[in-house]
C-alpha positions in Angstrom: 229.5 140.8 52.6 226.8 138.4 51.2 228.2 136.3 48.4 226.0 135.7 45.4 226.1 133.4 42.4 224.1 134.3 39.3 222.9 131.5 37.0 221.2 132.2 33.6 221.7 130.8 30.1 221.5 134.3 28.6 224.7 136.4 28.9 222.7 139.6 28.9 220.5 138.4 31.7 223.5 137.3 33.8 225.1 140.7 33.3 221.8 142.5 34.1 221.3 140.5 37.3 224.9 140.9 38.3 224.6 144.7 37.9 221.4 144.7 39.9 223.0 142.8 42.8 226.1 144.9 42.6 224.1 148.1 43.4 223.9 146.9 47.0 227.2 147.6 48.8 226.5 144.6 51.1 226.2 142.1 48.2 228.9 140.7 46.0 228.6 138.5 42.9 231.4 136.0 43.3 230.5 133.6 40.4 228.2 133.3 37.4 227.2 130.2 35.4 225.2 129.6 32.2 223.2 126.6 33.5 222.7 124.5 36.6 225.3 122.0 35.7 228.0 124.7 35.4 226.8 126.2 38.7 227.1 122.8 40.5 230.6 122.3 39.1 231.7 125.7 40.3 230.2 125.0 43.8 232.0 121.7 43.9 235.3 123.3 42.8 235.0 125.9 45.5 234.2 123.3 48.2 237.1 121.1 47.2 239.5 124.1 47.1 238.3 125.3 50.5 237.0 128.5 49.0 233.9 130.2 50.5 230.7 129.1 48.9 228.1 131.7 47.8 225.5 132.4 50.4 222.7 132.7 47.8 222.3 131.3 44.3 220.1 133.4 42.1 218.9 131.3 39.2 216.5 131.4 36.3 214.0 128.5 36.3 214.0 127.6 32.6 217.4 126.9 31.1 218.7 124.3 28.7 220.5 121.4 30.4 220.1 121.5 34.1 217.4 124.0 34.9 216.7 125.9 38.1 214.5 123.3 39.8 217.1 120.5 39.4 219.7 123.0 40.5 217.8 123.9 43.7 217.4 120.2 44.5 221.1 119.5 44.1 222.1 122.6 46.0 219.8 121.7 48.9 221.2 118.1 49.0 225.0 118.8 48.4 225.5 122.3 49.7 222.9 122.9 52.5 224.5 126.2 53.6 223.6 127.7 50.2 220.1 129.1 49.6 218.5 129.2 46.2 216.4 132.0 44.8 214.5 131.1 41.6 213.4 133.7 39.1 210.2 132.9 37.2 208.6 134.5 34.2 204.9 134.1 34.7 202.6 134.6 37.6 201.5 131.0 37.3 204.6 129.0 36.8 204.5 125.2 37.1 208.2 125.2 37.8 207.6 127.2 41.0 205.8 124.3 42.7 208.6 122.0 41.6 211.2 124.4 43.0 209.4 124.6 46.3 209.4 120.8 46.7 213.0 120.6 45.5 214.2 122.9 48.3 214.3 126.4 46.8 214.1 129.1 49.5 212.5 131.8 47.4 210.8 132.9 44.2 210.7 136.2 42.4 209.3 137.2 39.1 211.9 138.2 36.6 210.5 141.7 36.4 211.5 142.4 40.0 213.3 145.7 40.6 216.9 145.8 41.8 215.7 146.8 45.2 213.3 143.8 45.4 216.0 141.4 44.2 218.6 142.6 46.7 216.1 142.5 49.5 215.2 138.9 48.6 218.9 137.9 48.6 219.4 139.5 52.0 216.3 137.7 53.3 217.5 134.3 52.1 221.0 134.9 53.4 219.5 135.7 56.8 217.8 132.3 56.8 214.4 133.5 55.7 212.3 132.7 52.6 210.7 134.8 49.9 207.5 134.1 48.0 206.5 137.0 45.8 202.8 137.8 46.4 201.9 137.2 42.8 203.3 133.7 43.0 202.5 132.7 46.6 198.8 132.0 46.4 199.0 129.9 43.3 202.1 127.9 44.4 200.8 127.1 47.8 197.3 126.3 46.5 198.8 123.8 44.2 201.0 122.4 46.9 198.0 121.6 49.1 195.1 120.6 46.8 191.9 119.7 48.6 193.0 121.6 51.7 189.4 121.8 52.9 189.1 118.0 53.0 192.6 117.5 54.5 192.4 116.0 58.0 195.4 118.1 59.0 193.4 121.2 58.5 191.8 120.9 62.0 195.2 120.5 63.7 196.5 123.6 61.8 193.5 125.7 62.8 194.0 124.7 66.4 197.6 125.7 66.3 196.8 129.0 64.6 194.2 129.6 67.3 197.0 129.9 69.8 198.2 133.1 68.1 197.2 136.5 69.3 195.2 138.8 66.8 198.5 140.7 66.1 200.3 137.4 65.4 197.5 136.2 63.2 197.8 139.3 61.1 201.5 138.8 60.9 201.0 135.2 59.7 198.5 136.3 57.1 200.8 138.9 55.6 203.7 136.4 55.5 201.4 133.9 53.8 200.7 136.6 51.1 204.4 136.8 50.5 205.2 140.1 52.1 208.8 140.7 53.3 209.5 141.9 56.9 209.8 145.5 55.7 206.4 145.2 53.9 204.9 143.6 57.0 206.3 146.4 59.1 204.8 149.0 56.8 201.4 147.4 56.7 201.3 146.9 60.5 202.9 150.3 61.3 205.9 149.1 63.2 209.7 148.9 62.9 211.2 146.2 60.6 213.0 144.8 63.6 209.7 144.4 65.4 208.2 142.7 62.4 211.1 140.2 62.2 210.6 139.4 65.9 206.9 138.9 65.4 207.6 136.5 62.5 210.1 134.6 64.6 207.7 134.4 67.5 204.9 133.0 65.2 207.3 130.4 63.7 208.4 129.4 67.2 204.8 129.1 68.5 203.8 126.9 65.5 206.9 124.9 65.5 207.8 125.8 61.9 211.2 126.2 60.3 210.7 129.2 58.0 208.3 131.5 56.2 207.7 129.1 53.4 206.4 126.5 55.9 204.2 129.2 57.5 202.7 130.1 54.2 201.9 126.5 53.4 200.4 126.0 56.9 198.3 129.1 56.5 196.8 128.1 53.2 196.4 124.5 54.1 194.4 125.4 57.2 191.9 127.2 54.9 192.6 130.6 56.5 193.8 132.0 53.2 190.6 131.1 51.3 188.6 132.4 54.2 190.4 135.7 54.0 189.8 135.9 50.3 186.1 135.3 50.7 185.8 137.9 53.5 187.8 140.4 51.4 
């Protein structure tokens, strides 16, 4: 059972998110909080009491008091076993970049379906990262301004050249924010095969997770090249 904490300053939103998570029999909402400060206090209480910590914290980005970005930073620092999934309202959200730098492992827009939310929680709990396609391009582009002039671009391109055509396709889909299931559907393969492909690409490039792969892909200029060719 994957343990989830839901954080949102609006009671109706907390209830809605909790209900969405609760639709998945493999997920369980073990705690809720109305802002980042309350969430951190609950995490500290559980740790001190020897109680299991949530596997994933699902948090709104914008909240009075301690918001989602500050929460993600503190969780990454104080509770490294806990992954943070931030929910953003707009396709272009300045908070998303701050969350990426702070240590958040994933982003979804708040209009995500219950299925998308649960799938994202499962991905994070398994050690992966989630960047919704509508957010990925803007967030990564902002994270690496001037990628074309970056001297690291050549090194990244050399590293990417070690990938097979199939692995390059996998990397491009991950960079667009697709989940393993979506990669599998696009490449006509089983989800397990897609997951193995992603793991192999990460290992070849010496990267930790899907977020790092997305940043490397866009920083190399491959993303902009694909956009021009498309």
